[in-house]
C-alpha positions in Angstrom: 45.8 104.9 97.8 46.6 102.8 94.7 49.6 105.0 94.1 51.1 104.5 97.5 50.5 100.7 97.4 52.1 100.8 93.9 55.1 102.7 95.2 55.6 100.1 97.9 55.5 97.1 95.8 57.7 98.7 93.0 60.4 100.7 94.8 62.6 103.0 93.3 65.8 101.5 91.8 69.1 102.1 93.7 70.9 105.2 92.6 73.7 104.6 90.2 77.3 104.2 92.0 79.3 107.2 92.0 83.0 107.6 91.0 85.1 108.1 94.1 86.6 111.6 94.1 89.5 112.5 96.4 90.7 115.8 97.4 93.5 116.9 99.8 92.7 118.7 102.9 92.6 122.0 101.3 90.2 120.7 98.3 92.9 120.1 95.7 91.8 117.2 93.2 94.0 114.1 94.1 92.5 111.0 92.4 89.4 109.4 91.2 88.4 105.9 90.6 85.8 104.7 88.0 82.4 103.9 89.4 81.5 100.1 89.8 79.7 100.1 86.4 82.8 101.4 84.6 81.5 105.0 84.1 83.1 108.3 85.1 80.4 109.7 87.4 81.7 112.3 89.7 79.0 113.7 92.2 78.0 117.2 91.2 76.5 119.6 93.3 74.3 122.4 92.0 76.3 124.9 93.8 79.3 124.0 91.8 77.9 125.8 88.8 77.1 129.6 88.6 73.6 130.6 89.0 73.1 132.1 85.5 74.1 128.6 84.3 71.8 126.9 86.5 68.9 129.2 85.6 69.8 128.6 81.8 69.8 124.9 82.3 66.4 124.7 84.1 64.8 127.1 81.6 66.2 124.9 78.9 65.2 121.5 80.3 62.3 122.3 82.8 61.4 125.9 83.6 58.7 124.7 85.9 61.0 122.2 87.8 60.6 123.9 91.1 56.7 123.9 90.9 55.5 120.6 89.6 55.4 117.2 91.5 57.6 115.4 89.0 55.3 115.6 86.0 54.1 118.8 84.2 50.5 118.2 83.0 50.5 121.4 80.9 53.7 120.2 78.9 52.5 116.9 78.6 49.2 118.2 77.1 51.1 120.6 74.8 53.3 117.8 73.6 50.5 115.4 73.0 48.7 118.1 70.8 51.9 118.8 68.8 52.7 115.2 68.3 49.2 114.2 67.2 49.0 117.2 64.7 52.4 116.4 63.4 51.9 112.9 63.1 55.1 112.2 64.7 57.2 113.1 67.9 57.8 116.7 67.4 58.4 117.8 71.1 58.8 116.0 74.4 57.4 116.9 77.8 60.1 115.4 80.0 60.8 117.2 83.3 64.1 117.1 84.8 62.9 114.6 87.2 61.5 112.4 84.5 64.9 112.5 82.8 66.6 111.4 86.2 64.1 108.6 86.3 65.0 107.5 82.6 68.7 107.7 83.6 68.2 105.5 86.7 66.1 102.9 84.6 66.9 103.3 80.9 64.1 102.0 78.7 63.0 102.0 75.2 61.1 105.0 74.1 57.5 103.8 74.2 54.3 105.2 75.6 54.1 102.5 78.1 57.6 103.2 79.5 56.6 106.8 79.4 54.0 106.2 81.9 56.3 104.1 84.0 58.9 107.1 83.8 56.0 109.4 85.0 55.3 107.1 87.9 59.1 107.0 88.9 59.3 110.8 88.6 56.5 111.2 91.3 58.3 108.6 93.5 61.5 110.7 93.1 59.7 113.8 94.2 58.5 112.0 97.3 61.8 110.8 98.3 64.2 113.6 97.4 64.2 117.5 97.6 64.4 119.4 94.3 68.0 120.2 94.9 68.8 116.6 95.5 67.1 115.7 92.3 69.0 118.4 90.5 72.1 117.0 91.8 71.3 113.5 90.5 70.5 115.0 87.1 73.9 117.0 87.0 75.8 113.7 88.1 74.2 111.3 85.7 73.7 113.4 82.6 75.5 111.7 79.5 78.3 113.9 78.2 80.0 111.3 75.7 81.5 107.9 75.9 81.7 106.8 79.5 81.5 110.2 80.9 78.5 111.2 83.0 78.1 114.3 85.0 79.3 117.9 84.7 82.2 117.4 87.1 83.5 114.3 85.3 83.3 116.2 81.8 85.1 119.3 83.2 87.9 117.1 84.7 88.3 114.7 81.6 87.8 117.2 78.9 89.2 120.3 80.4 91.5 119.1 83.2 90.0 121.9 85.3 87.5 121.7 88.4 84.1 122.7 87.4 84.1 125.9 89.3 87.2 127.0 87.2 85.5 126.8 84.0 84.8 129.8 82.0 81.2 130.6 80.6 81.8 129.2 77.1 83.0 125.7 78.5 80.1 125.5 81.0 77.5 126.4 78.3 79.1 123.6 76.1 78.6 121.2 79.0 74.7 121.8 79.1 74.5 121.6 75.5 76.4 118.2 74.9 73.5 116.1 76.6 71.4 117.2 73.5 73.3 114.6 71.5 76.2 113.3 73.7 78.2 111.5 70.9 77.8 114.1 68.1 78.6 117.0 70.2 81.7 115.7 72.0 84.4 118.5 72.3 87.3 116.1 71.7 85.7 114.7 68.4 83.2 117.4 66.8 84.4 120.6 68.2 83.2 122.5 65.1 79.7 121.3 65.5 79.4 121.9 69.3 80.9 125.6 68.6 78.1 126.0 66.1 75.6 124.7 68.6 76.8 127.1 71.1 76.5 130.2 69.0 73.1 129.2 67.8 71.7 128.8 71.4 73.7 131.6 73.0 71.9 134.1 70.8 68.6 133.1 72.2 69.8 133.5 75.9 71.5 136.7 75.0 68.2 138.0 73.8 66.4 136.9 76.9 69.0 138.6 79.1 70.4 135.5 80.7 73.8 136.2 79.4 75.5 139.5 79.2 77.6 141.3 76.4 80.7 140.4 78.3 79.6 136.6 78.3 79.1 136.9 74.7 82.7 138.0 74.1 83.9 134.8 76.0 81.4 132.5 74.1 82.2 133.8 70.6 86.2 133.7 71.2 86.6 130.4 73.2 87.2 127.5 71.1 85.2 124.5 71.6 88.1 122.1 71.1 89.1 119.9 74.1 91.0 116.8 74.3 89.9 113.7 76.6 92.7 112.9 79.0 93.4 110.8 82.1 92.3 112.4 85.5 95.0 113.0 87.9 96.5 110.2 89.8 98.4 112.1 92.7 99.3 110.0 95.8 98.3 106.9 94.3 99.2 104.4 97.2 97.4 106.9 99.6 94.4 107.1 97.4 94.1 103.3 97.2 94.1 103.1 101.1 91.2 105.7 101.2 89.3 103.7 98.6 89.5 100.7 100.8 87.6 102.4 103.7 85.5 104.9 101.6 82.4 102.6 101.3 79.7 104.4 99.4 81.0 107.8 100.0 81.5 109.7 96.5 83.5 112.8 97.5 86.3 112.5 100.1 88.2 115.4 101.7 91.3 113.5 102.6 93.8 114.2 105.4 96.6 114.6 102.8 98.4 117.9 102.2 99.5 117.9 98.6 102.3 120.4 99.4 103.7 118.0 102.0 103.1 115.0 99.8 105.0 116.4 96.8 108.0 117.3 99.0 108.0 113.8 100.6 107.8 112.1 97.1 110.6 114.3 95.7 112.8 113.6 98.7 112.1 109.8 98.7 112.8 109.6 95.0 116.0 111.5 95.1 117.2 109.6 98.1 116.6 106.1 96.5 118.6 107.2 93.5 121.8 106.7 95.5 120.7 103.4 97.1 119.4 101.9 93.9 123.1 102.0 92.6 123.9 99.8 95.7 120.9 97.3 95.0 118.4 98.8 97.4 115.1 99.6 95.4 112.5 100.5 97.7 111.3 103.0 100.3 108.4 104.4 102.1 107.4 107.4 104.1 104.6 108.2 106.4 103.9 111.9 107.9 101.3 112.4 110.6 100.4 115.7 111.8 100.6 115.3 115.7 97.8 117.7 116.7 95.0 116.1 114.4 96.6 112.6 113.8 95.9 113.1 110.2 98.2 111.5 107.5 99.5 114.5 105.5 102.4 112.7 103.7 102.1 109.1 102.5 104.4 107.5 99.9 104.3 103.7 99.6 107.2 103.5 97.0 109.7 105.8 95.3 107.8 105.7 92.0 104.4 104.0 91.7 104.9 103.5 87.9 108.2 101.8 88.0 107.7 98.1 87.3 111.3 97.3 87.5 111.4 98.0 91.3 107.8 96.7 91.9 106.7 100.3 92.6 103.0 99.4 93.0 103.8 97.5 96.1 102.8 99.5 98.9 105.4 99.4 101.6 103.6 101.4 104.1 101.1 98.6 104.9 103.7 95.5 104.3 104.8 93.4 107.4 108.3 94.1 108.0 110.9 93.3 110.8 111.1 96.5 112.9 114.7 95.9 114.0 115.2 98.1 117.1 112.3 100.5 116.8 110.1 98.6 119.4 112.6 99.3 122.2 111.1 102.7 123.2 107.9 101.1 124.0 109.5 98.4 126.3 110.9 101.5 128.1 107.4 103.0 128.3 106.0 99.8 129.8 108.6 99.6 132.5 108.7 103.5 133.3 104.9 103.4 133.7 105.3 100.4 136.0 107.7 102.7 138.1 110.7 100.3 137.6 112.7 102.2 135.1 114.2 105.8 134.9 116.7 107.2 132.6 119.5 106.6 135.0 118.7 103.1 136.1 121.8 100.9 135.7 121.4 97.8 133.3 123.6 95.0 132.8 125.4 94.8 129.5 127.2 91.5 129.4 126.9 88.3 127.1 123.6 86.7 128.1 122.2 83.4 127.3 118.5 83.6 127.0 115.9 81.1 126.1 118.3 78.9 124.3 120.0 81.7 122.2 122.9 84.1 123.0 121.7 87.6 123.2 124.4 89.9 121.6 124.9 93.5 120.9 125.0 94.8 117.3 128.7 95.5 117.5 129.7 92.6 119.6 130.9 94.9 122.3 129.8 94.9 125.9 130.1 97.8 128.5 129.4 95.7 131.6 127.1 98.3 133.2 125.2 100.9 131.5 122.5 103.8 132.3 119.1 103.0 130.8 119.3 106.3 128.6 122.6 105.4 127.1 121.5 101.8 126.4 118.5 103.1 124.4 120.4 105.8 122.7 123.1 103.2 121.6 120.4 100.6 121.1 122.1 97.9 123.0 120.4 94.5 122.6 121.3 92.6 125.8 120.0 95.1 128.4 116.7 95.1 126.3 116.5 91.3 126.4 117.0 91.3 130.3 114.2 94.0 130.6 111.7 92.1 128.3 112.5 88.8 130.3 111.6 90.6 133.5 108.5 92.4 132.0 107.2 89.4 130.1 106.6 89.0 126.4 102.8 88.7 126.7 102.6 91.7 128.7 104.7 93.7 126.3 102.6 92.6 123.5 99.4 93.7 125.0 101.0 97.0 126.0 102.2 97.5 122.3 98.6 96.9 121.2 97.6 99.9 123.4 99.8 102.0 121.3 98.2 100.7 118.1 100.9 98.0 117.3 98.2 95.4 116.4 100.1 93.1 114.2 102.0 91.8 117.2 98.8 90.3 118.7 98.4 88.0 115.7 101.9 86.7 116.2 101.8 86.4 120.1 101.9 82.6 120.2 105.0 82.5 118.1 106.9 85.5 119.9 110.0 85.2 122.3 112.5 87.6 123.6 113.8 88.3 120.1 110.8 90.3 119.5 112.5 93.3 120.9 115.3 93.0 118.5 112.9 92.8 115.5 112.0 89.0 115.5 108.4 90.0 114.3 106.5 91.7 111.7 104.9 95.2 111.9 103.9 97.9 109.5 105.3 101.3 108.9 101.8 102.8 109.3 101.1 101.4 112.7 104.6 102.0 114.0 104.4 105.8 113.0 100.9 106.2 114.5 102.4 104.5 117.6 105.4 107.0 117.7 102.9 109.8 117.5 101.8 108.8 121.0 105.0 110.3 122.4 104.5 113.8 121.3 100.8 113.6 122.4 101.8 113.1 126.0 101.1 109.3 126.0 97.7 109.6 124.3 97.1 107.2 121.4 94.7 107.7 118.6 94.4 106.0 115.2 96.0 107.8 112.2 93.3 109.5 110.2 92.9 109.3 106.4 90.1 111.8 106.4 90.2 115.6 107.0 88.2 116.2 110.1 88.2 119.3 112.1 86.4 117.6 115.1 88.5 117.0 118.3 90.9 113.9 118.4 89.6 111.5 120.9 92.3 108.8 122.0 93.1 106.6 124.9 96.0 107.0 127.5 98.7 104.3 126.5 101.2 105.6 129.0 101.6 108.5 131.2 102.8 112.0 130.3 105.9 111.6 132.4 106.8 108.4 130.5 106.4 110.3 127.3 108.6 113.2 128.4 111.3 111.0 129.8 111.6 108.8 126.5 111.4 112.1 124.4 114.3 113.3 126.3 116.4 110.2 125.8 115.6 110.0 122.0 116.4 113.5 121.3 120.0 113.3 122.8 122.6 113.7 120.3 125.3 111.5 121.9 124.5 108.4 119.8 126.1 106.4 117.2 123.2 106.6 114.7 123.4 110.5 114.4 123.1 110.9 110.6 125.8 113.0 108.9 123.3 115.7 107.6 121.9 116.2 111.2 124.0 119.3 112.3 124.2 120.6 108.8 120.3 121.2 108.8 120.0 124.8 110.1 116.3 124.9 110.2 115.8 121.5 111.7 113.5 121.5 114.8 114.3 119.5 117.9 113.5 115.9 117.1 113.5 112.6 118.9 114.0 109.5 116.8 115.0 105.9 116.8 116.6 103.8 114.1 116.2 100.0 113.4 118.2 97.5 111.3 116.4 94.2 110.9 118.4 90.8 110.9 120.2 90.2 107.5 120.0 94.0 106.9 116.7 93.6 105.0 115.1 96.6 106.6 116.3 100.0 107.5 114.0 102.2 109.7 114.0 105.5 111.2 110.9 107.0 113.0 111.0 110.4 114.8 108.9 113.2 116.0 108.8 117.0 116.6 106.2 119.2 118.2 104.4 119.3 114.8 105.0 116.0 112.9 105.8 112.3 113.5 107.7 110.9 110.5 108.3 107.2 109.6 110.8 106.0 107.1 111.4 102.6 105.8 114.3 101.5 103.2 114.8 98.2 101.8 113.7 95.8 99.1 110.1 94.5 98.9 111.5 91.3 97.5 113.1 90.8 101.0 116.8 90.6 99.8 119.3 92.1 102.2 122.2 94.4 101.6 125.4 94.8 103.7 125.1 98.7 103.5 121.6 98.8 104.8 121.4 100.3 108.3 118.9 102.5 109.9 121.4 105.2 110.6 122.8 105.2 107.0 119.9 104.5 104.8 116.9 105.9 106.7 117.8 108.5 109.3 119.3 110.9 106.6 116.0 111.1 104.7 114.0 111.5 108.0 116.3 114.5 108.7 115.8 116.0 105.2 111.8 115.5 105.6 111.7 117.2 109.0 114.1 120.1 107.7 111.7 120.7 104.6 108.3 120.4 106.2 108.8 121.8 109.7 108.4 125.4 111.2 112.0 126.3 111.7 113.8 126.6 115.0 111.0 124.7 117.2 113.3 123.6 120.0 110.9 122.0 122.4 108.9 119.0 121.8 106.8 118.5 125.1 106.2 120.5 128.2 107.4 119.3 131.4 104.7 117.4 133.1 103.6 118.4 136.5 104.7 115.1 138.2 108.2 115.0 136.7 110.9 115.8 139.2 114.7 115.7 139.2 116.5 113.8 141.9 120.3 112.7 142.8 120.7 108.9 142.4 123.7 106.5 143.3 125.9 106.5 140.1 126.5 102.7 140.8 123.0 101.5 141.3 120.7 104.2 139.8 118.5 104.1 143.0 118.0 106.7 145.9 121.3 107.1 147.5 122.3 106.1 151.1 125.0 108.2 153.2 127.5 105.5 152.0 126.9 106.5 148.2 129.7 108.9 147.2 129.3 109.2 143.5 125.8 110.7 142.5 124.3 111.7 139.2 120.8 113.5 138.3 117.9 111.7 137.1 114.3 112.3 136.1 111.6 110.5 137.8 107.8 110.5 138.1 106.6 111.5 141.5 103.3 109.5 140.8 104.6 106.3 139.4 108.4 105.8 140.1 108.9 103.2 142.9 111.5 104.6 145.5 114.4 101.9 145.8 117.3 102.5 148.1 120.7 101.8 146.9 122.0 98.5 148.0 125.3 98.6 146.0 127.4 100.7 148.1 128.1 98.8 151.5 130.2 99.3 154.5 132.5 96.5 155.6 134.5 95.9 158.8 138.0 95.0 157.5 141.2 93.8 159.4 143.9 96.4 159.4 146.0 94.4 157.0 142.9 94.2 154.7 143.0 90.5 154.5 139.7 89.6 155.9 136.2 91.0 156.9 134.2 90.5 160.1 130.6 90.5 160.8 129.3 91.5 164.1 129.0 87.8 165.2 132.8 87.2 164.9 134.2 90.8 165.6 134.9 90.4 169.1 138.0 92.3 170.1 139.5 92.1 166.7 140.7 95.5 165.3 139.2 96.7 162.3 138.6 99.7 159.8 135.4 100.6 158.0 135.7 101.0 154.3 132.8 101.5 151.7 132.9 98.9 148.7 130.4 98.6 145.8 128.9 95.2 145.7 128.3 94.6 141.9 126.0 91.7 140.7 127.7 88.4 140.4 127.2 88.2 136.7 128.9 91.4 136.1 132.0 90.4 138.5 132.2 87.1 136.4 132.2 89.1 133.1 134.9 91.5 134.3 137.0 88.4 135.3 136.8 87.2 132.0 137.6 90.5 130.2 140.5 91.2 132.8 138.9 94.3 134.2 140.0 95.1 137.9 137.7 95.9 140.5 137.5 96.3 144.2 136.1 93.5 146.3 135.6 92.7 150.1 138.4 90.5 151.5 137.3 86.9 152.5 135.2 86.6 155.6 136.7 85.6 158.8 137.3 81.7 158.4 137.0 81.2 162.0 133.4 82.7 161.9 130.7 80.0 162.7 127.7 82.0 161.4 125.3 80.6 158.8 125.6 82.4 155.5 122.5 84.3 154.5 121.4 85.7 151.1 120.4 84.2 147.8 121.8 81.1 146.2 123.6 81.2 142.7 121.9 83.0 139.9 120.9 80.4 137.2 121.4 82.0 134.0 120.8 79.0 131.9 118.5 77.0 131.5 115.7 79.6 131.9 112.9 79.0 134.5 109.6 77.3 133.2 111.4 77.1 129.5 110.6 74.4 127.1 113.7 73.1 125.1 113.3 71.4 121.9 115.8 68.7 120.9 116.4 68.4 117.2 119.3 65.8 117.6 120.5 62.9 120.0 123.7 64.8 120.5 122.0 68.2 121.4 123.3 69.7 124.8 121.8 72.3 127.2 124.2 74.7 128.8 124.1 75.0 132.7 125.6 78.2 133.8 125.1 80.3 137.1 126.9 83.1 138.8 127.6 84.0 142.2 129.1 86.6 144.6 132.6 87.4 145.1 132.9 85.0 148.2 131.8 81.9 146.1 134.6 79.7 144.6 132.6 76.6 143.7 129.3 75.5 142.1 127.7 71.9 142.5 125.1 71.0 140.2 122.1 68.5 140.6 119.5 67.3 138.3 116.4 65.9 139.7 118.2 65.4 143.0 121.0 63.6 141.4 124.5 65.0 141.9 126.1 65.9 138.4 129.3 67.7 139.0 131.4 70.2 141.0 132.8 73.1 139.0 134.4 76.4 139.4 131.9 79.4 140.0 130.7 80.8 136.8 132.0 77.9 134.8 129.6 76.4 132.3 128.5 72.7 132.1 127.0 71.1 129.1 124.5 68.3 129.6 122.3 65.9 127.4 118.7 65.5 128.7 115.8 63.2 127.9 112.3 64.0 127.4 110.2 65.2 130.3 110.2 67.7 133.1 113.3 68.3 135.0 114.6 70.3 138.0 118.0 71.7 137.7 119.8 73.1 141.1 122.9 74.7 141.7 124.4 75.0 145.2 127.4 77.2 146.0 130.1 76.4 148.4 128.4 78.3 151.3 125.5 75.9 151.0 123.0 78.3 149.4 121.0 76.9 146.6 118.9 78.0 143.7 116.7 75.8 141.1 114.6 75.9 138.0 112.0 73.8 136.5 112.4 73.1 132.8 110.7 70.9 130.0 112.5 68.9 127.4 110.9 67.7 124.2 112.5 65.8 121.4 111.4 66.6 117.8 113.7 64.1 116.1 
């Protein structure tokens, strides 16, 4: 009873901290870190040494180890008699358990401390199994300097895992603790060799060692050199350490074979770009099936101080350029609004006070959605995002693991889809891995785990399939020069991105097996005129896929059950009516895509001379012919007028008709509804701009019910406003009106 009470009042000290040892997914040594107390102390399992050496160790240190309760009373009695008769300490009686107690709580060698040691030994036996106690001993036994444990000594002295040492080296390791500093193989090899031969003769006589062992024991030099432990995949290893906690040995997700290929390709790729002033790059490779990171390079060379190689660009916030655009498509496809052949406006656009422009300054007028994504057009994306909503997009992106946007939500505007934000290569690569996994998102793994991956549905399999089909198309301006020359390249879908000021070049892509993210740039944030995603990042992406992939994999995703093919009107991208003459094939989701009938191709009743149209109210006995004309959006017609593009339009309506005109009023492009405009100078003006249909010639503008001006349709008006809430209205010459509410704040 007294012992139990004492054990509770004086609990065992905490185990000493272990060094973190990291292996790749196949058990190859990657990296190790000093324990928190500055000691190399790698956790050593008894299973890591041969049985014969384990038997010798137990016979040498404590032959009744598996039978006593921590203290061997017979050994204690024998030692006491010998020491009394000898008048000094002739022999000890420490069991392995008592030695562990002393290693956990070092004290001076006194009889009182010996009693404490015995008490602790019994406590250890109550808390741990025999094998666990032996593991503590093998992991903490001193082996010279700041080296503790057999595994630490094996790696530092011999640069070899413990299980690969020969019998002589293993035998030396169980002898060194007799006098750790005087038997070190890197300093006193001759003395260690003599000690080995002396003790080996005894164990040979006792039959623990064979004659074959003796050959190795006598002919193996005891000399060794102390060296640094391997430091493979340094940035990855540091990331694992951040999340390892108290874990001693980590079987990581990394594949050292893939890692070496990635590091070599990145270093070789950067040699060319460093000549142009671009110093840094980073790569992440994720295995799609397991979501494990099998390749991770945070820089081209960790030890290159001139290029700040120790900065891990994988976890740095960088502008993503256009790499967020596929996720905006995913949002709208899941809503049923967008399909690959949806028609999008691609004309100059004033949105939220800034002029949205395409990268090359050119505009196509009207484009298919798949073409807009492959060409990475900016204006259609701004229009889609304005319709979808920035907050809704940020929330959707969070569902794919792009969490960095949430912290920036209050500051983000429409420019987020062009790269006006910060994200990390790690989260973007993991997000892209959602596409080849049928829309299921799961966090990237740093630790090897054979258990099933559980994720959540970020978007539907049909959306993943349609976007994959778009991104794997080859009719695109960012196709790298080495793409078609890569004979073993599997089918890949990818997107490039270039940030504002050409500070960041991205390329993120996926095959059936892997998702790869590449970033090229300068961690100092300096730009470079040659830095673009297609030139700087995409060629490396192709080289990586060509090197790590199974050759000739020509499919990425199976066709989902709800994916169908249909004909749509080439002018609108919607389900055709009998009036639609030009059709194209389009994918759609039977479960999600909203059916919209084409309203672009319409029939008109036109006078035989083609000068006017009639409605049923004014047709009367007038002669007419029926013709089909495509009614394009008013904004598009205004753009075509400016660029001089000809287009067919319906003749003016019968001037004698007395019907009221129906339909929507002018489309107000600027200012934007519910937008707050900040004035930074008294001279600052706000643009008033609206577009209307073909039958409109004039616009009349009002501010807060006060008449402003009468202008030609589609003409811009510039106006100075004061602080406060305002209503801007525009009326066309047919009496139809539209209005928006805005707020103006002065920050002078």
